[in-house]
C-alpha positions as CSV (number, residue, x, y, z in Angstrom):
1,X,65.1,-49.3,6.7
2,X,66.2,-48.0,10.1
3,X,67.5,-44.8,8.6
4,X,64.2,-44.0,6.9
5,X,62.4,-44.8,10.2
6,X,64.7,-42.4,12.0
7,X,64.1,-39.6,9.5
8,X,60.4,-40.1,9.9
9,X,60.7,-39.8,13.7
10,X,62.7,-36.6,13.3
11,X,60.1,-35.1,11.0
12,X,57.3,-36.0,13.4
13,X,59.3,-34.5,16.3
14,X,59.8,-31.3,14.4
15,X,56.1,-31.1,13.5
16,X,55.1,-31.6,17.1
17,X,57.6,-29.0,18.2
18,X,56.2,-26.5,15.7
19,X,52.6,-27.2,16.8
20,X,53.6,-26.8,20.5
21,X,55.3,-23.4,19.8
22,X,52.1,-22.3,18.0
23,X,50.1,-23.2,21.0
24,X,52.4,-21.4,23.3
25,X,52.3,-18.3,21.1
26,X,48.5,-18.4,21.1
27,X,48.4,-18.6,24.9
28,X,50.8,-15.7,25.2
29,X,48.8,-13.6,22.7
30,X,45.5,-14.4,24.6
31,X,47.1,-13.4,27.9
32,X,48.4,-10.2,26.4
33,X,44.9,-9.2,25.2
34,X,43.4,-10.2,28.6
35,X,45.9,-8.1,30.4
36,X,45.3,-5.1,28.2
37,X,41.5,-5.4,28.9
38,X,42.0,-5.7,32.6
39,X,44.4,-2.7,32.9
40,X,42.4,-0.6,30.4
41,X,45.3,-0.3,27.9
42,X,44.0,0.2,24.4
43,X,46.2,-0.9,21.6
44,X,44.8,1.8,19.4
45,X,46.4,4.3,21.6
46,X,49.8,3.3,20.1
47,X,48.5,3.9,16.6
48,X,46.9,1.6,14.0
49,X,50.3,0.2,12.8
50,X,50.5,-1.9,15.9
51,X,47.9,-4.2,14.3
52,X,50.3,-4.8,11.5
53,X,53.4,-5.2,13.7
54,X,52.0,-7.8,16.1
55,X,50.9,-10.4,13.5
56,X,54.3,-9.9,11.8
57,X,56.2,-10.5,15.0
58,X,54.0,-13.5,15.8
59,X,54.8,-15.1,12.4
60,X,58.5,-14.3,12.7
61,X,58.8,-15.9,16.1
62,X,56.8,-18.9,15.0
63,X,59.0,-19.4,11.9
64,X,62.2,-19.1,13.9
65,X,61.0,-21.7,16.4
66,X,60.6,-24.3,13.7
67,X,64.0,-26.1,13.4
68,X,63.9,-27.1,9.7
69,X,63.9,-24.8,6.7
70,X,60.1,-25.0,6.5
71,X,60.1,-22.4,9.2
72,X,61.3,-19.8,6.7
73,X,57.9,-20.0,5.2
74,X,56.6,-18.2,8.2
75,X,59.7,-16.3,9.3
76,X,60.2,-14.4,6.1
77,X,56.5,-13.2,5.7
78,X,56.5,-12.3,9.4
79,X,59.6,-10.2,9.0
80,X,58.1,-8.5,5.9
81,X,54.9,-7.7,7.8
82,X,56.6,-6.5,10.9
83,X,58.9,-4.2,8.9
84,X,56.0,-2.7,7.0
85,X,54.3,-2.1,10.4
86,X,57.4,-0.4,11.8
87,X,57.7,1.9,8.7
88,X,54.1,2.7,9.0
89,X,54.4,3.5,12.7
90,X,57.3,5.9,12.0
91,X,55.3,7.6,9.3
92,X,52.2,7.7,11.6
93,X,54.3,9.5,14.3
94,X,56.1,11.9,12.0
95,X,53.7,12.3,9.0
96,X,56.5,11.6,6.6
97,X,54.6,9.3,4.3
98,X,56.7,10.3,1.4
99,X,59.5,8.3,2.8
100,X,58.1,5.2,1.1
101,X,60.2,6.2,-2.0
102,X,63.3,4.8,-0.1
103,X,61.9,3.0,2.9
104,X,60.9,0.1,0.7
105,X,64.5,-1.1,0.9
106,X,64.1,-1.9,4.6
107,X,61.1,-4.1,3.8
108,X,62.6,-5.9,0.9
109,X,65.4,-7.0,0.7
110,X,66.2,-5.7,4.2
111,X,63.8,-7.6,6.3
112,X,64.2,-10.8,4.2
113,X,67.9,-10.7,5.0
114,X,67.3,-10.1,8.7
115,X,64.9,-13.1,8.9
116,X,67.4,-15.3,7.1
117,X,70.3,-14.2,9.3
118,X,68.2,-14.8,12.5
119,X,67.2,-18.2,11.3
120,X,70.8,-19.2,10.5
121,X,72.1,-17.8,13.8
122,X,69.5,-19.7,15.9
123,X,69.8,-23.0,14.1
124,X,73.6,-22.8,13.3
125,X,73.2,-22.6,9.6
126,X,76.2,-20.7,8.4
127,X,75.0,-20.5,4.8
128,X,71.7,-18.9,5.7
129,X,73.5,-16.5,8.1
130,X,75.9,-15.4,5.5
131,X,73.2,-15.0,2.8
132,X,71.0,-13.1,5.3
133,X,73.8,-10.7,6.3
134,X,74.6,-9.9,2.7
135,X,70.9,-9.4,1.8
136,X,70.3,-7.2,4.8
137,X,73.4,-5.2,4.0
138,X,72.1,-4.7,0.5
139,X,68.8,-3.4,1.8
140,X,70.5,-1.0,4.2
141,X,72.8,0.3,1.4
142,X,69.8,0.9,-0.8
143,X,67.9,2.6,2.0
144,X,70.8,5.0,2.8
145,X,71.6,5.7,-0.9
146,X,68.0,6.5,-1.9
147,X,67.3,8.3,1.3
148,X,70.3,10.5,0.9
149,X,69.2,11.3,-2.7
150,X,65.5,11.9,-2.0
151,X,65.8,13.7,1.3
152,X,69.0,15.7,1.0
153,X,69.2,16.4,-2.8
154,X,65.6,16.3,-4.1
155,X,64.0,17.4,-0.8
156,X,60.9,15.2,-1.2
157,X,58.0,16.0,1.2
158,X,59.5,19.1,2.6
159,X,56.5,19.8,4.8
160,X,56.3,16.5,6.6
161,X,59.9,15.2,6.5
162,X,61.7,15.7,9.8
163,X,65.1,17.4,10.0
164,X,66.3,14.4,11.9
165,X,66.1,12.3,8.8
166,X,68.1,14.8,6.7
167,X,70.7,15.0,9.4
168,X,70.9,11.2,9.9
169,X,71.3,10.1,6.3
170,X,74.7,11.8,5.7
171,X,76.0,10.3,9.0
172,X,74.6,6.9,8.0
173,X,76.3,7.2,4.6
174,X,79.6,8.0,6.2
175,X,79.3,5.1,8.7
176,X,78.3,2.6,6.0
177,X,81.2,3.7,3.8
178,X,83.7,3.3,6.6
179,X,82.3,-0.2,7.3
180,X,82.6,-1.2,3.7
181,X,86.3,0.0,3.5
182,X,87.2,-1.8,6.7
183,X,85.4,-5.0,5.6
184,X,87.4,-4.9,2.3
185,X,90.7,-4.4,4.1
186,X,90.2,-7.4,6.4
187,X,91.9,-10.6,5.3
188,X,89.5,-13.0,3.7
189,X,89.6,-16.7,4.2
190,X,90.1,-18.8,1.1
191,X,86.9,-20.6,0.3
192,X,88.6,-23.2,-1.8
193,X,89.4,-26.5,-0.1
194,X,91.7,-29.3,-1.1
195,X,90.2,-32.2,-2.9
196,X,89.5,-35.1,-0.5
197,X,87.3,-38.1,-0.4
198,X,84.2,-36.1,0.4
199,X,84.6,-33.5,-2.3
200,X,82.7,-33.9,-5.5
201,X,85.2,-34.3,-8.3
202,X,85.5,-36.8,-11.2
203,X,88.1,-39.4,-10.6
204,X,89.8,-41.0,-13.5
205,X,89.7,-44.8,-13.5
206,X,93.0,-46.6,-13.2
207,X,94.6,-47.9,-16.3
208,X,93.3,-51.3,-17.5
209,X,96.3,-52.3,-19.6
210,X,97.5,-55.8,-18.7
211,X,100.7,-56.1,-16.8
212,X,103.9,-56.6,-18.8
213,X,105.6,-60.0,-18.6
214,X,106.0,-63.4,-20.4
215,X,102.8,-64.7,-22.0
216,X,101.9,-68.3,-21.1
217,X,102.0,-70.8,-23.9
218,X,98.8,-71.4,-25.7
219,X,99.6,-75.0,-26.8
220,X,100.5,-77.9,-24.4
221,X,104.1,-79.2,-24.7
222,X,104.7,-82.3,-26.7
223,X,104.8,-85.5,-24.7
């Protein structure tokens, strides 16, 4: 009974904390727009992708502030939206809209892995941190591999693609390959653990055979 009451109190506390964080974020967002109006700064001057990045960052921060796994329901969509906005901002500045043929890997699975890793790091969830790092590394590998193919081999969007991209992908491929080799050469910890009282494993019941010894008489002795 007391344990269920404690769990309910913890859930209520987490819910109140999430609502409080939402209120703080709304206040900060309102102050930001008020300051931009007072100082005459127009968000449109940074390009229309800023209107995609800001809601994504808002959802990401909100999700990371929620202590339980329900926060991932806001953090992952926020990371996806923010990464789409960042890719659009790069394309808006360079005109290289053809880069979508490989930039999708930064959105998914790349941003999903980053959101998971950040959540695991902030809330001390080693499983989410490990899964997020692996997912983000997969997205980065896909981005570099497809980018190297489409930019340096196929030469997609020759007019709008910048030379910096074509110079960067071979360097990124070399750096990523070196990191993979070093990672594989590092000693790995054994993930197996010895069986203990907390490990889930079937335990054979003890034998139920009766102990060996003289059997008691079944008839009373004669008087």
